[in-house]
N, C-alpha and C positions, 0 to 999 in steps of 0.2 A: 299827489298822494291819493290813494283809493278812499272812497267814501266809507268803506267798511272798517277803516282803521279806528280802533277803540282808544288808543293811547299813544301819545308821542313820548318817547323816552330819549332824553338828551343827557348824555354823560360827558363829563369833563375828564380828560386824561392829561396828566403832567408827569414827566420823567423824574422830577426831583424827589429826594427822600425827605421824610419828616425831620424837622429840627430836633435838637436835644430836648426842647420843651414840649415836643409833640411826638414822642417815641411810639413806634408801632408795637403792638402786642404779639406780632406774628413774625416768624423767621422768614429768611429769604431776601432776595434783592427786590428793589422797587418793581422791576419788570415782572418778577414771579408773583409778587403780591397783587399787581395790577391784573395779571392773567387770572388769578383766583377770584378777584373781585368781579371781573367782567363775566367769568363763567357762572358765578353765583347769581349775578344779575340776569343772565340768560335763563337760568333755572327759575328765577322769580317771575319771569314773564309768562312761563307756562304756555298755555294755548291761546293767549290774547293775540288779537291782530294789532300789531304795533308798527310804527315807524321808529327806527332807532337813528339818532343823529349823534355822532361821535365827534366831539371837539378835541382836536389834537393840539395841545398847547406846547409848541416848540418841542415836539416829540421826534426822535429819530425814527426811521422807517419801520423798525421792528415792532413798534407799538401799534402801528396800523395793522401789521400782519397778525399780531395777537388779537386785536379787536375783530378782524375779519373772521378768524377762526372761532372766536367765542360766539359771534352772532351769525354764523353761517346759516343760510336758509331764510333769514329775515330780510326785510327791506331796510337797508343800512345806507346812510349817507355820511360822508366824512367832510369835516370842515377844518382846514389848517388855520391855526391861530398863531401867527408869527409875532404879534405884538400883544401877547396874552397877559396872563396873570390872573390872580384869583377874582378880582372885581370885574375885569374886562370879560372873562369867560362866563361869569355868572350873568352879566348883562346880555351876552350872546345867547345864553340859554333862554332868557326871557323872550328875546326876539324869535328864536326858533319855536318856542312853545306857543306864542301868540299866532303863529302862522300854521299851526298844526291841528290836531284833534281837539275835541272839547275838554279832554283831560290830558294833563302832561305830568311826567315824572322827571324831576331834577335829580340827577345822580352824579356822584363823585367816585373817583377810582380807589378810594380807601374805605369802602363799605363792603360788608358781607350780607347775604340775604338767605333767608329760608326758601326752599323750593315753593313756588306758587305764591310768593308774597305779594307780588303786584296784582295777580288775579284776585286775591282776597281784598286788597285795598280798593281796587276798582269796584268790586262788589259792594264794599262798605259805602263808597261815595255814591253809587247809584241808589242805594237803599236809604241814604240819609242826606236829603237835600239841604239840611241845615249846615252841613260841613262844607266849608269853602276850600280848606286845605286839610291834608292829613300827613302825618309822619309815621313811618314804619319802625322808627327807632325809639324804644323805651329808654330814654336817656337816664343815666344814673342820677342826674340832677333832679329829676322829678321826685325822687325818693329821699334826697338829701338836702336840698336848698329851701330856705324859707320862702323864696319867691313863689314856689309852686304849691305852697300850703294854703290853698284857698278852696272853699266849698264849691264843688262842681257836680253836675249830673253825670251819671254813668249810662252809656248806651251799650246795650248788649247786642252784638251783631248776630242775628239768627241766620238761618240758611245753612247750618252745618259747620260753620267755622269755629264756633265755641271760643270766641275771644271777646274781650271787653275793649271798648274804645271810649275815651273820655276827653273833654275839652282841656287844652293846655294853653299856657301863655306864650310859649316860644318853642323853637326847635333849632336845628342847624339848617344847612342849605341843601340837604337831600330831603325832598318832600314831594307830595303829589298835590296838584292844583287844578281847580276848575279854572278854565282860561278866562271866564268873565270876572272871576275874583282876582286873578292875576292882573287883569287890566285895571280893575278898580284900585288895586294897591300898587300899581306900577311906579307911580311917582315916589313912593316910599322905598320900594325895592331898588330904584335907581340910586338911592343915597348910599347903598352898601359899598364899602371900600374904604378909602382914606377918611371919609367923613362919618361913617356909621358902622357899627358892628352888626352881625346877624341878630344878636339878641335885641339890640336897639330897634332894628327893623321890625321884628315880630312884636315887640311890646307896643309899638305904634299901631300896627295893623290890627292886633287883637284888643287894643285899648286897655291892656292891663298896665296902666301908667298913672294911677291915682295915688293918693296919699298912703294908703295901706301898702301898695306895692313899693313905694319909696322906703318905708320902714323896713320891709323885707329885704330890699336890695342892699340897703346899708349894712344889714346884718350879714349878708352873703359876701361882702367884700367889694374891693375897688372896681373890678370889671363890671359887676352887676350895677352898682351905683352909677358908674360912668355911662353904661349902656342906657340906663333910664334917662340920664341927662341928654344923651344923643337922640333918644327917641323923641323927646320934646323939641330939641333944637331943630331936627330935620324932619320930624313927622307931626308937628303940632297941628297943621291944618287937617290931617287925617284924624288925629285924636279928637279934635274939637268938632269937626264937621263931616268926616267920612263915615262910612258904614263900618260897624264892628265886623271884622272878618273872623270867622270861627275856624280855629285850628284844632284838630283832634289827633290823639296819639293812641296807639294800641298798648294794652297791658298784656304781657308775654310777647316779647319783641319779635318782629318779623325781620329785623335788620340790626346791624350794629356798626358803629364807627370802629375802625381798627386801631384806634389810639389806646395805648397802654393806660390802664386805670379808668377807661371810659367804656368798657364793654357792657352791653345791655345784660341785665340779670336773667337768670333762669334758663339759659340756652348754652349748650356746650359749643362755643364758637370755634374752639380749636379743632373740633371734629368737622364742623362746617368748612373750615379753611382746608383741612386735610382732604376732604372729599372734593372740593373745588380744585385742588392742586393736583389731583391724580390724573 
């Protein structure tokens, strides 16, 4: 890999459709939605010098063809995951990221991005050394769940982007990482899967796991309370002895999960999807 590479982008691709409990908000087959997702990810990269690694999780050959077309002209490497799955491919992403550029972006095939989104996120991370991770997804939970109702500072990113970034307790598994922070939290990240949820992982890493969080999590429902319990069960050493790792999110989203009912606010994502599908 060239020393000029600014960002390693590692994207997981799987041919399965969402379950009835995770229905998509967008029309088309899984292949068509994947094509739109990867095209929008390409537009998010903009002019960054990147290495793209595509993890093909038990995909038929047509998915590689779609990815090759989406990332044409970029440095792209494909990894076939024949014994994959959600947890295994996430662990592979961690391995890829730690062997790449100082910054890494973890991507999934069911997200949409605004053009230039990764350029803006890289600019934010370079300007704010206090940020260990950032998410481009202004998750609706930030506005609706008790867990996220704690007093935080607001960082206004200057430099022409006109967007606010603020610390958060958690996100999903599409995020940007400083690789030294990824290494510091690797033991906790490795618990994701049958033992821990993504929320549990982040609560341990960001150390939002105290009594006040417990009260909020109980009010938010079983998944939140259970995830806090898992954060302590699998991440107690980091909570007690590790460094608090700072996760930031942008307000006015740069990306969205394509799940119905979970679209980031304030952006016409149907139009973004339509543009990426053309």
